[in-house]
N, C-alpha and C positions, 0 to 999 in steps of 0.2 A: 691245390694253392697253398692248402694245411703239410703238407707232405712235406712241405721244400720251404716253410719255416716266415712264407710271407704271412699270417695269420695263425695267433697262439693257437696252440691246443684246445685252448678252457672256454675261449672266445663263443658263444651263443648262436646256432644258426641262421636267427635275425642279424647280427648286426655283424657276421659275414658276410650272407646275402647285400646288406647295405653297402658295407667297406668297397668290395664288386664293382655296385656301379657307383662307387663314388670313385675308384679308380678307372675304372673307365672311362666317363665322362669328363672327373679332371685330367687326368694320367692323361690321354688322347688325345686329344685335345693343348693341353699344357705342350704333351712334349711332339705332337706336330708340328704344333707353333712355336715352337723354338729351335723344331729341324729347318724351316724353313727361315725364320733368321739365318740360324749360322748360313747356312744354304745360298740365301740374296750376299750373309757380307763376306763366305769366302770368294763367290763367285767374280767381285772385281777381282781383285788378284789372278784366278785362275782365268780370266781374260787376260790379263796387262800381258801374262805368258806363254800365250797362244795368238797373239796376233792384230790385238789393239790397242800395244804403244805404239806399232809402227804405222796402222792405217789411223790415228791420230794425230800422229805425229808427237807422242808424249815424249818429255827428256826431263833429266835432273831428280829430284827428289818427288814428282807429280802424285806419284800414288802415294808418299806418303801423305802427300798432303790433300788428299782425296782423302785415305783414312782419318786424316785428323775431323776433315770438314765434317764424316759423320760421324765421330763422337763426340764431340765439340755437340751437333746438334740434340742429339741424345741424351746427352746428360746435363744440357740446359732446361732441358722440359721433362725431364724423369722427376725430381723431385714435385714438380708442382703437379704431372700427369698422374703421381699417385697418390695423392692427394685428392684429387677428380675420381680416380680410381673408385675411393671408400666412400663416395654421397652417391655416386652414381654403379646402376648396375655395370656390375662386372662381365656377366657374360653378356651383355651389347657390347662393350667399351673395346674390350679384346681381339674381338675377332672385326668388328668396324675398319679397327686399326691394325689388323693383317690387313684388311683388303687397300687398306692406304701405300701400307709397302708396297704390297702387292705391284699397285699401280707402279709408285713410282720406279718399282724394278724392273717395269713395262718398257718405261721409259728412255732405263738404260741402253736396249735393244737400236735403239732409234738415234741416237749420241750423233752425234758429227763433227763436235769439238768438244774439248775437256771440257768450257766451262759449263756444257748442259752433263756433266758428268757431274759435275761439284753442286751443279741445281739440285739434284735427280742424291747424291747420295743425302745433301744435305736434309730433303723430307724426308730419305729414308729413315735418318736417324730417329728423325722428330717420330715419326708412326711405332719405329721399336719402341720408344724410348720404356714403355713401363708395361711391356707385355712379356718381362723378366719378375723384373720385380711385384708385379699383377698376379702372375699364376701363382710365385712364393706364396705370396701374401694370402691365396686364394687355400692353397694345400693349408697352412699353416693356422689357419682359418675350421679345419673344418676335424682334422685327423690329433690322436694325443701326441704329448712329445714320446714315447717311444715307436713310433709310426712312421714318423717325419722323414728319421734318416733315409733310409731304402727307400723314398714314394722321389723326397729331393736328388737322389744320385739318379733313378729311373729317368727324369725328368732332365737333367745337366747328363745326359746318355747321347739325347736328343743331338746336344750341341756340335759334340766331335760327328758324331751319323752324319750331320747334314756338312760341314767340312768336309770328311771321309765323301758323302757321294757326288756334294760340290767336284770334286774330283774327277771320278768316274764320269760323271756325267758330260763337260767340258772333254774329255777327253774322246768320250764318244760324240759329241756335237760336234770336234774335228774332223776328227774321221768322217762323218757319216751326213751334215748335215751342209759342210762347209760350202757355200757359195751354191745352195739350196734355194732357190726362187730370187739370186743372185744377191743372197747375205752371207757374210762370213759365218763362220762357227760360231766364236764369241758369242755374236749377235743372238743366234739361235741359245746359249743360254741362258740368255736372261730374259727371253720368251718363253722356254720349259720352264723355269724360277717363276715368274711369276704365273703361270697356267696352274704351278702347282698348290701355289700361294693362295692364290684366288677362292677355289677349290676348298680348302684345310677353313681359310676363315668362315668358307659357306658354314660348310661342317660346324663350328664355337659357334653358331647362333643356334642351332636345336640341342646339343650334349652339354655345352660347360654353362656348372653353374655360376648361381654369387654365393655369397657369403653362407650361413646359416640363417641370421638372424631377419634374413629378405625373404622376396621370397618363394616358392615352394620349387625347387630345380621340376623341371619337365621327367626326370628318370625317374623322381623317387613315389612313393606314395605319401600322404600327407600321416601318415603311421611312421614311416620312418624318414622321412623329415622329423616328427616331430625327435623321434630316436638317435638321429641325429646329435640336434639341438643339445638333447639329453645327456650324450654320450661325452660333450666336452662342459661341463657342464664343473666350476671349479678346478681345470686345468688347462682353459683357454679362455683370455679375457675377451668377453662379447665382441666380436671383429669390426668394430665400426668406430673411425677415427674421426672423430669431432674438436680437436687440434681444441682443447680446454683450458684456461689460461695458463697454468702451470705445465703446457710442455714441454715447451722448452727449458724449464725450469728441470723439469723431473731428465730427461734428455743427456744435458752438460754434464750434469752435478753427477753423473755415474759412471761407470768405467766403461759401461759398455759399445758407446759412441767412438771414443777415443779407439780404442783399442780393435776393437772388431772392423772400424771404415783404416788401421793401419794395416791390420792382416790382411785384408781384401784388397787392399793397395799395392802389398809386396805380389802377395798372391797373383794380379793380373800381370802385375813384371815379370813376375816367371812364366807367366803363359808364353809372352811374345817369341823365345828365338825356333819353337815349334811349330809358329805359322808363316806368316811372309816372307821372315828371312826364309827360311828353308828353301823355299821356294825359287824366292831370289838367288841362296847360293849355286839349289840345284842350273838358272837357268843363264849364270855365269859360267855355267861348264857346260854349256849345250855341244861341244866336241864329246864328251863321255855321256848326255841324256839326252833321249830324244823328246818333244812337244807332250807324246801322252808317260813317258817314265814322268817328267817335271809335272803333269797333274797329277801324277797315280802313287809314286815311288812317298811323299809326303802323308798320302794314308797310313799308312804303318805308326804314324804319333797316333790318329784319332782313334787307331783298333785296338791301340795299350789303352789310352784312356779311357774305353770305354768298358773297355774287362774292366780294368783295376778301379773305377769310379763307380762301377755296378758291383763292386764284390765289399770296396772298403763302408758303402752304404749300409749293407748285410751287418757286416765286422761294427759299425756303431750304434746302432739297432739290436744287435745279439746282447752285448756288451755296457750301451750304453754310456762306451767313451767313445768321443767323436775323437779325442786326440790321439789316441792307439795311430788308427790309422791315418792319421797325420803328418803324424811323425814318420813312423812309415815310409812314405812316400818322399816324403823330401829328399830324405838319400841319393837313391837316382838320381836327383834332376839333380844335386847338389855333383855327382861324379859326373852325367854329362855335362854341365858348363866346366869342369872342371881339363875334361873330351876337349871342348871348344877353345877354351881359354888357350889353353896348349899348343891346340891344334895342330904342332908336326906330329900326327897319331895315326895316319893316313887317311886314306879317303875311310877305310872302313867302320878306323876310331871316331873319324866325325859324324860320318853315318848315323853313327850310335849315337853319340853327345845331342843332336838333331833327339833320336828317337829316344835316347831318356826322356826327350822333355815334356813326353807325353803324359808318365806320372801324373808330373802337378797339376791334370785337368781330375784329379779325385780331390783335390784342394778345396774346388769352389763347395759343393754338394757339401761336402762336412764343415765348412766353414758357417753356407749358407741353415743348415740345420740345426751344429752348435749353435748358434746366433736366436734362432728362432724353439728351441729351445731354453735357451736363459732366458729372453723377456716373452716366455710364451703366458706370463701374466699383466704383461701391460700389452695393450693391443697398438697406441698410440708408439709407446716406442719403439715398438719392433717394427713399426711402418717406418716412419720417423728413418732409423737406422739401417733397415736394411735399403732402403733409398735409396741412405746416406754412401754407403757401401760401395753399392754399385754404380750412382753417379759420380764419387771426388775421386775412384779407382780408377775408371775409366777416361776423366779428365785426366787425371795425372798423366795416365799409359798415352793417352792422344799425345800431350805434349812430346814428352821423352821419348815414346817410338821413333820420333824424325830423329831425332838423336842419335839418337844411339843406333838403329838402322835403315839407313840413308839407303833409297835401292843406287845409290851409283855407287855406297862402299863395299857390293857384295864382293867375293866371299867371301868376304873375312870381316866381318863387322866385332872387333880388339876388345876397343871400348865398355859392346853394349854387352859378349860375354860375360866380359869382369864385371859390369856393371846387375849384370841377371847373379853372378855368383854372388854375389854382397846382398842382395834381396832374398835370394837361399837361403845362407844363413842368419837374415834378420827375422823369414818368415818362420824357424826352427824357432828363435829364441818366445817369439811373439806364442806361440801355441803353448807355451810355458806358462807365460805372462797371463795369459787368459787362464789358462787350468788353474793356477793358484789361488786368480781372482775368487772363477766361475766356484773353488771349491770353499772358496772362505765363504762366500757370500751363502753357499747351501747349508754351512755349519751352523749361521747365524740363523738362520730358516727354520732350523730343526732344534733352537734351542729349544721354543715353545714346547718341540713335543718330544714324547720320548720315541728314541726309533728302536727298529723292533732288534735281536742281534745281528741277525745277516748285514743288515745297514750301518748297524756299530761297529762290526767289522772289517768292514768296506769303507767307512767311515777312516778306518785305524791303518789301512791297509795304505792311503790314498797320501791319508798327514803323512806317514813316513815317508813315503817316496816324495813328494810336492820339499820335504826337510833338506831332504839327499840331496836333490835337484838346484834348490835355494840355496 
């Protein structure tokens, strides 16, 4: 792992062993959990385009309303759930919640009407509400700032993997399991999803750790646990949220909440075209694409997401500059949205437009990693801000996607494409704003300490660049 740059060459062997165990416990369950989260989320769209719509008599924008129901529940309960998570063992809460959404996914397989779908999606959103921010919170509690970027990127890769796997799983269910024991292929998709989810939840009870300041994790020795606490001392605030009296004053008097939440909201908007709208576009062209192709072609977007997000995370850790890859990946998204807005670019051009939005996936780990590093010194603020980012961003997206990408509007969501082009431009601007503010704060903190020559030179280069952009 050292040879590929995962661990620094000068890291002591004892610390490497500790980090390896943390990676295997936190990232294995975290990635698998996030994988099943998006597997279950994407499956509703795959089922819709594979027979569920016709069997349950769905019409109009009911798919959009199902999505909005999920996100409304997810966002409503997220911040309270994250607060609860900081008071009780995360290694028990997160796997228990995964059991809950596994069971609600299983319930979708037996739905006889759309009302049952609404109920099951509501409960799925409730149980999934802190799986994302909870895992990010644990990652930020165990790792040093320079170790977070690539690990958050690896964690995020599980999201497009789940989306991709859902497409292939539905294609397999449609061709291999359709009408087995009298159940349609889309029903088998939810059954298989639930089995995978429950198995991963069981694994979590055995391998996933709590925060360092609580009980020793199963996978670590006493000495390793002590080393884990010692190595982050002074770099990461104690990861215990007590909601002190001035927490809201601290959060709302700093720029972090306002600009990271805004950036995350813009980013959530920019994710939209490559997901459900792409599937609806393909379904609207059923004369060109088969059911199997409708489920598998969108996985190209997720393949792009996986590769780009992973390498951007490594670049961010090596350079310490989250903003560099964030800017780089925004430009392909802009090109893709221009193609879709213009529309009259041929079938290949439109497919390329949808696929280029896959570059947006890198912005999730980069933004969350950047936020975790910027707020490393205040665990309370970090928990509140990261939960707010996800809750507010997804809540706004849940409402806007109904207007931007109504199912009955396929294949050409012209108004939605124009709005995403605008938010992509806004995202690019926000990256520079956050860079300016974070660099300003870094300079103020270093006034007390005389920086070494290399750091001073780096500061001068950044100063020059920020001034040029400004």
